[in-house]
MOPAC internal coordinates of N, CA, C and O (Angstrom, degrees):
PM7 1SCF
backbone

  N    0.0000 0     0.00 0     0.00 0    0    0    0
  C    1.4484 1     0.00 0     0.00 0    1    0    0
  C    1.5315 1   108.55 1     0.00 0    2    1    0
  O    1.2310 1   121.06 1   -56.34 1    3    2    1
  N    1.3066 1   115.57 1   123.66 1    3    2    1
  C    1.4556 1   122.47 1  -177.61 1    5    3    2
  C    1.5301 1   110.22 1   -75.44 1    6    5    3
  O    1.2310 1   120.77 1   -51.72 1    7    6    5
  N    1.3380 1   116.13 1   128.28 1    7    6    5
  C    1.4630 1   121.47 1   177.63 1    9    7    6
  C    1.5338 1   107.53 1  -123.34 1   10    9    7
  O    1.2310 1   120.82 1   -33.53 1   11   10    9
  N    1.3224 1   116.04 1   146.47 1   11   10    9
  C    1.4598 1   120.65 1   177.95 1   13   11   10
  C    1.5203 1   109.59 1  -134.37 1   14   13   11
  O    1.2310 1   121.77 1   -26.55 1   15   14   13
  N    1.3164 1   114.22 1   153.45 1   15   14   13
  C    1.4577 1   121.48 1   171.50 1   17   15   14
  C    1.5231 1   106.30 1  -107.71 1   18   17   15
  O    1.2310 1   121.10 1   -57.92 1   19   18   17
  N    1.3382 1   115.51 1   122.08 1   19   18   17
  C    1.4652 1   120.50 1  -178.79 1   21   19   18
  C    1.5187 1   109.51 1  -118.61 1   22   21   19
  O    1.2310 1   121.43 1   -20.45 1   23   22   21
  N    1.3349 1   114.88 1   159.55 1   23   22   21
  C    1.4585 1   120.84 1   176.82 1   25   23   22
  C    1.5143 1   108.70 1  -120.45 1   26   25   23
  O    1.2310 1   121.10 1   -54.97 1   27   26   25
  N    1.3513 1   115.51 1   125.03 1   27   26   25
  C    1.4562 1   122.76 1   177.37 1   29   27   26
  C    1.5185 1   107.31 1  -129.68 1   30   29   27
  O    1.2310 1   120.62 1   -59.45 1   31   30   29
  N    1.3239 1   116.41 1   120.55 1   31   30   29
  C    1.4634 1   122.13 1   177.91 1   33   31   30
  C    1.5284 1   112.38 1    53.75 1   34   33   31
  O    1.2310 1   120.37 1  -140.69 1   35   34   33
  N    1.3403 1   116.90 1    39.31 1   35   34   33
  C    1.4535 1   121.20 1   175.52 1   37   35   34
  C    1.5198 1   115.29 1    85.53 1   38   37   35
  O    1.2310 1   119.26 1   174.75 1   39   38   37
  N    1.3205 1   119.02 1    -5.25 1   39   38   37
  C    1.4629 1   121.92 1   178.78 1   41   39   38
  C    1.5171 1   110.04 1  -110.31 1   42   41   39
  O    1.2310 1   121.03 1   -33.83 1   43   42   41
  N    1.3381 1   115.63 1   146.17 1   43   42   41
  C    1.4526 1   120.62 1  -177.44 1   45   43   42
  C    1.5279 1   110.26 1  -104.71 1   46   45   43
  O    1.2310 1   121.01 1   -39.07 1   47   46   45
  N    1.3310 1   115.67 1   140.93 1   47   46   45
  C    1.4539 1   122.45 1  -179.77 1   49   47   46
  C    1.5194 1   108.91 1  -135.09 1   50   49   47
  O    1.2310 1   120.39 1   -40.36 1   51   50   49
  N    1.3369 1   116.86 1   139.64 1   51   50   49
  C    1.4570 1   121.98 1   173.37 1   53   51   50
  C    1.5203 1   107.01 1   -97.70 1   54   53   51
  O    1.2310 1   120.48 1   -57.82 1   55   54   53
  N    1.3339 1   116.69 1   122.18 1   55   54   53
  C    1.4652 1   120.13 1  -173.05 1   57   55   54
  C    1.5250 1   111.12 1  -130.26 1   58   57   55
  O    1.2310 1   121.99 1   -20.44 1   59   58   57
  N    1.3440 1   113.79 1   159.56 1   59   58   57
  C    1.4612 1   124.29 1   175.70 1   61   59   58
  C    1.5219 1   106.89 1  -127.51 1   62   61   59
  O    1.2310 1   120.32 1   -28.10 1   63   62   61
  N    1.2976 1   116.99 1   151.90 1   63   62   61
  C    1.4591 1   121.01 1   178.65 1   65   63   62
  C    1.5326 1   110.23 1   -61.52 1   66   65   63
  O    1.2310 1   120.83 1   -47.62 1   67   66   65
  N    1.3430 1   116.01 1   132.38 1   67   66   65
  C    1.4601 1   121.33 1  -179.89 1   69   67   66
  C    1.5223 1   114.00 1    91.84 1   70   69   67
  O    1.2310 1   119.60 1   178.08 1   71   70   69
  N    1.3159 1   118.37 1    -1.92 1   71   70   69
  C    1.4620 1   122.67 1  -177.20 1   73   71   70
  C    1.5265 1   111.26 1   -87.39 1   74   73   71
  O    1.2310 1   120.41 1   -36.50 1   75   74   73
  N    1.3351 1   116.82 1   143.50 1   75   74   73
  C    1.4632 1   121.46 1   172.94 1   77   75   74
  C    1.5235 1   108.01 1   -94.07 1   78   77   75
  O    1.2310 1   120.96 1   -34.28 1   79   78   77
  N    1.3292 1   115.76 1   145.72 1   79   78   77
  C    1.4535 1   121.29 1  -171.05 1   81   79   78
  C    1.5134 1   109.83 1  -140.77 1   82   81   79
  O    1.2310 1   120.25 1   -39.15 1   83   82   81
  N    1.3307 1   117.13 1   140.85 1   83   82   81
  C    1.4618 1   122.09 1   173.70 1   85   83   82
  C    1.5195 1   108.06 1  -102.02 1   86   85   83
  O    1.2310 1   120.65 1   -57.33 1   87   86   85
  N    1.3383 1   116.36 1   122.67 1   87   86   85
  C    1.4614 1   121.08 1   177.34 1   89   87   86
  C    1.5226 1   107.95 1  -120.92 1   90   89   87
  O    1.2310 1   120.64 1   -13.96 1   91   90   89
  N    1.3236 1   116.38 1   166.04 1   91   90   89
  C    1.4535 1   120.03 1   175.64 1   93   91   90
  C    1.5178 1   109.35 1   -58.64 1   94   93   91
  O    1.2310 1   120.68 1   -30.40 1   95   94   93
  N    1.3060 1   116.31 1   149.60 1   95   94   93
  C    1.4668 1   121.30 1  -174.32 1   97   95   94
  C    1.5245 1   111.29 1   -56.25 1   98   97   95
  O    1.2310 1   121.44 1   -47.86 1   99   98   97
  N    1.2996 1   114.85 1   132.14 1   99   98   97
  C    1.4515 1   121.74 1   175.69 1  101   99   98
  C    1.5185 1   108.59 1  -133.83 1  102  101   99
  O    1.2310 1   120.36 1   -38.16 1  103  102  101
  N    1.2995 1   116.92 1   141.84 1  103  102  101
  C    1.4566 1   122.10 1  -174.76 1  105  103  102
  C    1.5276 1   110.91 1   -84.81 1  106  105  103
  O    1.2310 1   120.32 1   149.44 1  107  106  105
  N    1.3272 1   116.99 1   -30.56 1  107  106  105
  C    1.4623 1   120.48 1  -177.22 1  109  107  106
  C    1.5176 1   110.50 1   -65.46 1  110  109  107
  O    1.2310 1   120.30 1   -41.39 1  111  110  109
  N    1.3119 1   117.04 1   138.61 1  111  110  109
  C    1.4572 1   121.64 1   176.69 1  113  111  110
  C    1.5283 1   111.12 1   -83.34 1  114  113  111
  O    1.2310 1   120.40 1   155.08 1  115  114  113
  N    1.3167 1   116.83 1   -24.92 1  115  114  113
  C    1.4545 1   120.96 1  -179.84 1  117  115  114
  C    1.5255 1   107.52 1  -133.14 1  118  117  115
  O    1.2310 1   120.36 1   -57.01 1  119  118  117
  N    1.3156 1   116.91 1   122.99 1  119  118  117
  C    1.4505 1   120.47 1   178.45 1  121  119  118
  C    1.5170 1   108.92 1  -144.47 1  122  121  119
  O    1.2310 1   120.62 1   -21.61 1  123  122  121
  N    1.3119 1   116.43 1   158.39 1  123  122  121
  C    1.4593 1   122.45 1  -174.64 1  125  123  122
  C    1.5320 1   109.36 1  -111.53 1  126  125  123
  O    1.2310 1   119.45 1   -68.74 1  127  126  125
  N    1.3301 1   118.65 1   111.26 1  127  126  125
  C    1.4598 1   120.35 1   177.54 1  129  127  126
  C    1.5331 1   110.81 1   -74.18 1  130  129  127
  O    1.2310 1   121.06 1   -25.69 1  131  130  129
  N    1.3221 1   115.58 1   154.31 1  131  130  129
  C    1.4591 1   121.04 1   177.99 1  133  131  130
  C    1.5283 1   108.54 1   -91.23 1  134  133  131
  O    1.2310 1   119.83 1   -50.62 1  135  134  133
  N    1.3299 1   117.92 1   129.38 1  135  134  133
  C    1.4623 1   122.42 1  -178.72 1  137  135  134
  C    1.5224 1   108.20 1   -92.13 1  138  137  135
  O    1.2310 1   120.60 1   -60.28 1  139  138  137
  N    1.3437 1   116.45 1   119.72 1  139  138  137
  C    1.4587 1   122.27 1  -176.89 1  141  139  138
  C    1.5285 1   113.01 1  -100.55 1  142  141  139
  O    1.2310 1   120.51 1   148.71 1  143  142  141
  N    1.3465 1   116.63 1   -31.29 1  143  142  141
  C    1.4626 1   120.56 1  -174.51 1  145  143  142
  C    1.5245 1   108.95 1  -153.75 1  146  145  143
  O    1.2310 1   120.91 1   -40.14 1  147  146  145
  N    1.3200 1   115.86 1   139.86 1  147  146  145
  C    1.4619 1   121.84 1   175.12 1  149  147  146
  C    1.5188 1   106.68 1  -126.73 1  150  149  147
  O    1.2310 1   120.37 1   -50.36 1  151  150  149
  N    1.3504 1   116.89 1   129.64 1  151  150  149
  C    1.4561 1   118.24 1   177.94 1  153  151  150
  C    1.5176 1   110.94 1  -147.08 1  154  153  151
  O    1.2310 1   122.03 1   -23.21 1  155  154  153
  N    1.3331 1   113.73 1   156.79 1  155  154  153
  C    1.4461 1   124.33 1   179.84 1  157  155  154
  C    1.5253 1   105.79 1  -139.57 1  158  157  155
  O    1.2310 1   119.80 1    10.12 1  159  158  157
  N    1.3169 1   118.00 1  -169.88 1  159  158  157
  C    1.4609 1   119.96 1   179.70 1  161  159  158
  C    1.5304 1   112.37 1   -63.19 1  162  161  159
  O    1.2310 1   119.86 1   142.59 1  163  162  161
  N    1.3292 1   117.88 1   -37.41 1  163  162  161
  C    1.4617 1   121.03 1  -177.11 1  165  163  162
  C    1.5309 1   113.24 1  -126.56 1  166  165  163
  O    1.2310 1   119.81 1  -165.16 1  167  166  165
  N    1.3322 1   117.96 1    14.84 1  167  166  165
  C    1.4599 1   122.02 1  -174.97 1  169  167  166
  C    1.5268 1   109.30 1  -137.66 1  170  169  167
  O    1.2310 1   120.85 1   -49.19 1  171  170  169
  N    1.3490 1   115.97 1   130.81 1  171  170  169
  C    1.4617 1   121.00 1   176.62 1  173  171  170
  C    1.5174 1   108.11 1  -136.53 1  174  173  171
  O    1.2310 1   120.91 1   -48.68 1  175  174  173
  N    1.3425 1   115.86 1   131.32 1  175  174  173
  C    1.4653 1   120.53 1   175.54 1  177  175  174
  C    1.5192 1   107.64 1  -132.36 1  178  177  175
  O    1.2310 1   120.75 1   -61.27 1  179  178  177
  N    1.3260 1   116.17 1   118.73 1  179  178  177
  C    1.4544 1   122.88 1  -177.16 1  181  179  178
  C    1.5191 1   108.75 1  -104.24 1  182  181  179
  O    1.2310 1   120.48 1   -46.13 1  183  182  181
  N    1.3170 1   116.69 1   133.87 1  183  182  181
  C    1.4521 1   121.11 1   178.98 1  185  183  182
  C    1.5098 1   112.03 1   -82.40 1  186  185  183
  O    1.2310 1   121.07 1   -23.44 1  187  186  185
  N    1.3311 1   115.56 1   156.56 1  187  186  185
  C    1.4692 1   120.95 1   179.43 1  189  187  186
  C    1.5060 1   110.08 1  -130.97 1  190  189  187
  O    1.2310 1   116.88 1  -107.41 1  191  190  189
  N    1.3025 1   123.54 1    72.59 1  191  190  189
  C    1.4624 1   130.58 1    -0.31 1  193  191  190
  C    1.5221 1   113.10 1   -87.76 1  194  193  191
  O    1.2310 1   119.43 1   163.54 1  195  194  193
  N    1.3583 1   118.70 1   -16.46 1  195  194  193
  C    1.4567 1   121.07 1  -179.10 1  197  195  194
  C    1.5201 1   109.89 1  -116.42 1  198  197  195
  O    1.2310 1   120.47 1   -27.18 1  199  198  197
  N    1.3312 1   116.70 1   152.82 1  199  198  197
  C    1.4627 1   121.97 1   177.26 1  201  199  198
  C    1.5276 1   107.69 1   -79.40 1  202  201  199
  O    1.2310 1   120.98 1   -54.88 1  203  202  201
  N    1.3375 1   115.74 1   125.12 1  203  202  201
  C    1.4646 1   120.59 1   179.94 1  205  203  202
  C    1.5225 1   110.81 1   -68.85 1  206  205  203
  O    1.2310 1   120.84 1   -40.24 1  207  206  205
  N    1.3148 1   116.00 1   139.76 1  207  206  205
  C    1.4680 1   124.46 1   173.58 1  209  207  206
  C    1.5309 1   113.59 1    60.56 1  210  209  207
  O    1.2310 1   119.91 1  -156.64 1  211  210  209
  N    1.3144 1   117.78 1    23.36 1  211  210  209
  C    1.4609 1   120.96 1   174.18 1  213  211  210
  C    1.5237 1   107.80 1  -104.34 1  214  213  211
  O    1.2310 1   121.05 1   -39.98 1  215  214  213
  N    1.3308 1   115.61 1   140.02 1  215  214  213
  C    1.4550 1   119.96 1  -175.03 1  217  215  214
  C    1.5231 1   109.39 1  -140.97 1  218  217  215
  O    1.2310 1   120.89 1   -44.24 1  219  218  217
  N    1.3251 1   115.90 1   135.76 1  219  218  217
  C    1.4581 1   122.07 1   175.23 1  221  219  218
  C    1.5181 1   107.40 1  -120.85 1  222  221  219
  O    1.2310 1   120.67 1   -54.98 1  223  222  221
  N    1.3267 1   116.33 1   125.02 1  223  222  221
  C    1.4584 1   121.11 1  -179.43 1  225  223  222
  C    1.5225 1   108.78 1  -101.14 1  226  225  223
  O    1.2310 1   120.82 1   -52.92 1  227  226  225
  N    1.3430 1   116.03 1   127.08 1  227  226  225
  C    1.4602 1   122.44 1  -179.20 1  229  227  226
  C    1.5208 1   110.28 1  -116.11 1  230  229  227
  O    1.2310 1   120.72 1   -31.41 1  231  230  229
  N    1.3247 1   116.22 1   148.59 1  231  230  229
  C    1.4589 1   121.87 1   175.37 1  233  231  230
  C    1.5297 1   107.87 1  -122.64 1  234  233  231
  O    1.2310 1   120.38 1   -51.77 1  235  234  233
  N    1.3369 1   116.88 1   128.23 1  235  234  233
  C    1.4564 1   121.54 1   179.99 1  237  235  234
  C    1.5267 1   108.70 1   -78.66 1  238  237  235
  O    1.2310 1   120.99 1   -54.84 1  239  238  237
  N    1.3426 1   115.71 1   125.16 1  239  238  237
  C    1.4567 1   121.43 1  -179.34 1  241  239  238
  C    1.5259 1   112.63 1   -97.19 1  242  241  239
  O    1.2310 1   120.24 1   156.09 1  243  242  241
  N    1.3217 1   117.15 1   -23.91 1  243  242  241
  C    1.4602 1   119.87 1   179.60 1  245  243  242
  C    1.5130 1   111.80 1   153.47 1  246  245  243
  O    1.2310 1   121.66 1     3.07 1  247  246  245
  N    1.3174 1   114.43 1  -176.93 1  247  246  245
  C    1.4649 1   120.76 1   179.27 1  249  247  246
  C    1.5141 1   109.24 1  -117.76 1  250  249  247
  O    1.2310 1   120.82 1   -29.26 1  251  250  249
  N    1.3208 1   116.03 1   150.74 1  251  250  249
  C    1.4524 1   120.64 1   176.41 1  253  251  250
  C    1.5194 1   110.12 1  -152.39 1  254  253  251
  O    1.2310 1   121.11 1   -15.40 1  255  254  253
  N    1.3403 1   115.47 1   164.60 1  255  254  253
  C    1.4514 1   121.50 1   179.11 1  257  255  254
  C    1.5204 1   109.40 1   -98.13 1  258  257  255
  O    1.2310 1   121.02 1   -33.65 1  259  258  257
  N    1.3226 1   115.66 1   146.35 1  259  258  257
  C    1.4511 1   120.72 1   178.70 1  261  259  258
  C    1.5216 1   111.17 1   -88.58 1  262  261  259
  O    1.2310 1   121.18 1     7.26 1  263  262  261
  N    1.3204 1   115.35 1  -172.74 1  263  262  261
  C    1.4489 1   121.47 1   176.86 1  265  263  262
  C    1.5260 1   110.16 1   -67.75 1  266  265  263
  O    1.2310 1   120.23 1   -28.13 1  267  266  265
  N    1.3253 1   117.16 1   151.87 1  267  266  265
  C    1.4466 1   121.30 1  -178.67 1  269  267  266
  C    1.5287 1   109.86 1   -69.44 1  270  269  267
  O    1.2310 1   120.97 1   -45.58 1  271  270  269
  N    1.3260 1   115.75 1   134.42 1  271  270  269
  C    1.4539 1   123.19 1   176.95 1  273  271  270
  C    1.5186 1   107.34 1  -108.16 1  274  273  271
  O    1.2310 1   120.12 1   -56.25 1  275  274  273
  N    1.3385 1   117.37 1   123.75 1  275  274  273
  C    1.4582 1   121.14 1   178.78 1  277  275  274
  C    1.5168 1   109.35 1  -103.73 1  278  277  275
  O    1.2310 1   121.11 1   -44.33 1  279  278  277
  N    1.3312 1   115.48 1   135.67 1  279  278  277
  C    1.4475 1   121.85 1  -178.90 1  281  279  278
  C    1.5142 1   108.16 1  -119.24 1  282  281  279
  O    1.2310 1   120.29 1   -50.05 1  283  282  281
  N    1.3345 1   117.06 1   129.95 1  283  282  281
  C    1.4590 1   122.74 1   178.38 1  285  283  282
  C    1.5192 1   108.99 1  -117.44 1  286  285  283
  O    1.2310 1   120.82 1   -46.36 1  287  286  285
  N    1.3191 1   116.04 1   133.64 1  287  286  285
  C    1.4619 1   121.45 1   174.18 1  289  287  286
  C    1.5189 1   107.33 1  -116.31 1  290  289  287
  O    1.2310 1   120.35 1   -40.84 1  291  290  289
  N    1.3167 1   116.94 1   139.16 1  291  290  289
  C    1.4585 1   120.87 1  -176.16 1  293  291  290
  C    1.5130 1   109.20 1  -150.02 1  294  293  291
  O    1.2310 1   120.75 1   -46.13 1  295  294  293
  N    1.3129 1   116.18 1   133.87 1  295  294  293
  C    1.4602 1   121.34 1   173.22 1  297  295  294
  C    1.5191 1   107.73 1  -124.72 1  298  297  295
  O    1.2310 1   121.02 1   -53.23 1  299  298  297
  N    1.3047 1   115.65 1   126.77 1  299  298  297
  C    1.4598 1   120.56 1  -176.60 1  301  299  298
  C    1.5250 1   111.48 1   -68.37 1  302  301  299
  O    1.2310 1   120.86 1   -33.64 1  303  302  301
  N    1.3097 1   115.97 1   146.36 1  303  302  301
  C    1.4696 1   124.80 1   172.81 1  305  303  302
  C    1.5201 1   114.66 1    64.31 1  306  305  303
  O    1.2310 1   119.20 1  -167.18 1  307  306  305
  N    1.3147 1   119.13 1    12.82 1  307  306  305
  C    1.4607 1   119.50 1  -179.42 1  309  307  306
  C    1.5262 1   112.78 1  -130.21 1  310  309  307
  O    1.2310 1   119.95 1  -172.60 1  311  310  309
  N    1.3176 1   117.69 1     7.40 1  311  310  309
  C    1.4620 1   123.78 1   179.30 1  313  311  310
  C    1.5384 1   112.32 1    56.88 1  314  313  311
  O    1.2310 1   120.65 1  -146.98 1  315  314  313
  N    1.2986 1   116.36 1    33.02 1  315  314  313
  C    1.4630 1   120.64 1   179.12 1  317  315  314
  C    1.5209 1   108.84 1  -102.01 1  318  317  315
  O    1.2310 1   120.50 1   -65.27 1  319  318  317
  N    1.3203 1   116.64 1   114.73 1  319  318  317
  C    1.4543 1   122.59 1   176.53 1  321  319  318
  C    1.5242 1   108.73 1  -141.05 1  322  321  319
  O    1.2310 1   120.44 1   -50.52 1  323  322  321
  N    1.3196 1   116.76 1   129.48 1  323  322  321
  C    1.4483 1   121.52 1   177.81 1  325  323  322
  C    1.5264 1   108.42 1  -133.77 1  326  325  323
  O    1.2310 1   120.77 1   -40.97 1  327  326  325
  N    1.3134 1   116.13 1   139.03 1  327  326  325
  C    1.4535 1   121.53 1   177.47 1  329  327  326
  C    1.5230 1   108.08 1  -132.93 1  330  329  327
  O    1.2310 1   120.72 1   -53.30 1  331  330  329
  N    1.3063 1   116.23 1   126.70 1  331  330  329
  C    1.4512 1   120.41 1   173.59 1  333  331  330
  C    1.5182 1   108.43 1  -146.38 1  334  333  331
  O    1.2310 1   120.86 1   -14.02 1  335  334  333
  N    1.3211 1   115.96 1   165.98 1  335  334  333
  C    1.4435 1   120.43 1  -179.21 1  337  335  334
  C    1.5206 1   111.25 1  -147.49 1  338  337  335
  O    1.2310 1   121.36 1   -12.05 1  339  338  337
  N    1.3145 1   115.00 1   167.95 1  339  338  337
  C    1.4588 1   120.30 1   177.51 1  341  339  338
  C    1.5227 1   108.04 1  -156.69 1  342  341  339
  O    1.2310 1   120.89 1   -17.57 1  343  342  341
  N    1.3149 1   115.89 1   162.43 1  343  342  341
  C    1.4594 1   122.30 1   174.88 1  345  343  342
  C    1.5257 1   108.05 1  -117.02 1  346  345  343
  O    1.2310 1   119.94 1   -65.86 1  347  346  345
  N    1.3368 1   117.73 1   114.14 1  347  346  345
  C    1.4643 1   119.74 1  -178.62 1  349  347  346
  C    1.5281 1   111.36 1   -67.22 1  350  349  347
  O    1.2310 1   120.73 1   -29.56 1  351  350  349
  N    1.3225 1   116.21 1   150.44 1  351  350  349
  C    1.4588 1   122.65 1   178.94 1  353  351  350
  C    1.5298 1   109.51 1   -98.93 1  354  353  351
  O    1.2310 1   120.88 1   -44.53 1  355  354  353
  N    1.3209 1   115.92 1   135.47 1  355  354  353
  C    1.4569 1   122.24 1   179.73 1  357  355  354
  C    1.5180 1   109.85 1  -123.84 1  358  357  355
  O    1.2310 1   121.11 1   -22.80 1  359  358  357
  N    1.3241 1   115.47 1   157.20 1  359  358  357
  C    1.4495 1   122.63 1   171.25 1  361  359  358
  C    1.5216 1   106.99 1  -112.90 1  362  361  359
  O    1.2310 1   120.54 1   -50.81 1  363  362  361
  N    1.3244 1   116.58 1   129.19 1  363  362  361
  C    1.4570 1   121.57 1   179.42 1  365  363  362
  C    1.5238 1   108.28 1   -94.41 1  366  365  363
  O    1.2310 1   120.61 1   -54.50 1  367  366  365
  N    1.3395 1   116.45 1   125.50 1  367  366  365
  C    1.4604 1   121.40 1  -178.13 1  369  367  366
  C    1.5232 1   109.61 1  -125.97 1  370  369  367
  O    1.2310 1   120.97 1   -24.81 1  371  370  369
  N    1.3093 1   115.75 1   155.19 1  371  370  369
  C    1.4534 1   124.01 1   176.80 1  373  371  370
  C    1.5173 1   108.22 1  -115.06 1  374  373  371
  O    1.2310 1   120.27 1   -48.29 1  375  374  373
  N    1.3305 1   117.08 1   131.71 1  375  374  373
  C    1.4682 1   121.81 1   177.15 1  377  375  374
  C    1.5264 1   106.29 1   -82.77 1  378  377  375
  O    1.2310 1   120.57 1   -74.40 1  379  378  377
  N    1.3277 1   116.51 1   105.60 1  379  378  377
  C    1.4630 1   121.17 1  -175.87 1  381  379  378
  C    1.5275 1   112.16 1   -78.92 1  382  381  379
  O    1.2310 1   120.69 1   132.31 1  383  382  381
  N    1.3300 1   116.29 1   -47.69 1  383  382  381
  C    1.4665 1   118.19 1  -177.47 1  385  383  382
  C    1.5125 1   110.78 1  -153.42 1  386  385  383
  O    1.2310 1   122.08 1   -26.99 1  387  386  385
  N    1.3327 1   113.63 1   153.01 1  387  386  385
  C    1.4639 1   122.47 1   174.38 1  389  387  386
  C    1.5114 1   106.29 1  -122.90 1  390  389  387
  O    1.2310 1   120.62 1   -59.23 1  391  390  389
  N    1.3394 1   116.42 1   120.77 1  391  390  389
  C    1.4683 1   120.91 1  -176.19 1  393  391  390
  C    1.5150 1   110.34 1  -121.92 1  394  393  391
  O    1.2310 1   121.11 1   -45.71 1  395  394  393
  N    1.3375 1   115.47 1   134.29 1  395  394  393
  C    1.4577 1   122.70 1   172.75 1  397  395  394
  C    1.5136 1   107.28 1  -119.19 1  398  397  395
  O    1.2310 1   120.98 1   -48.17 1  399  398  397
  N    1.3199 1   115.72 1   131.83 1  399  398  397
  C    1.4742 1   118.69 1   179.74 1  401  399  398
  C    1.4955 1   110.94 1  -113.46 1  402  401  399
  O    1.2310 1   120.10 1   180.00 1  403  402  401

């Protein structure tokens, strides 16, 4: 089974063809990830910095919110306490195909 490491918006993900993936929210409906590494059981190809002629096709499935993240700020001896939270936005994508030329 062919696996690749791709970079999208500065973050790296290890993906397989047919896998669904949550990435940081992106507005573009079509974008091209950078392929950094391709490997299989007996085959490894490392990019310098990118793998030549390797292509990963992604399909955007939609957007969703993640779990709530709570942030607490506290300073000792000064009665300073702050609590706030947010829900990060993600884009759900499907890895349609992995092509090596």
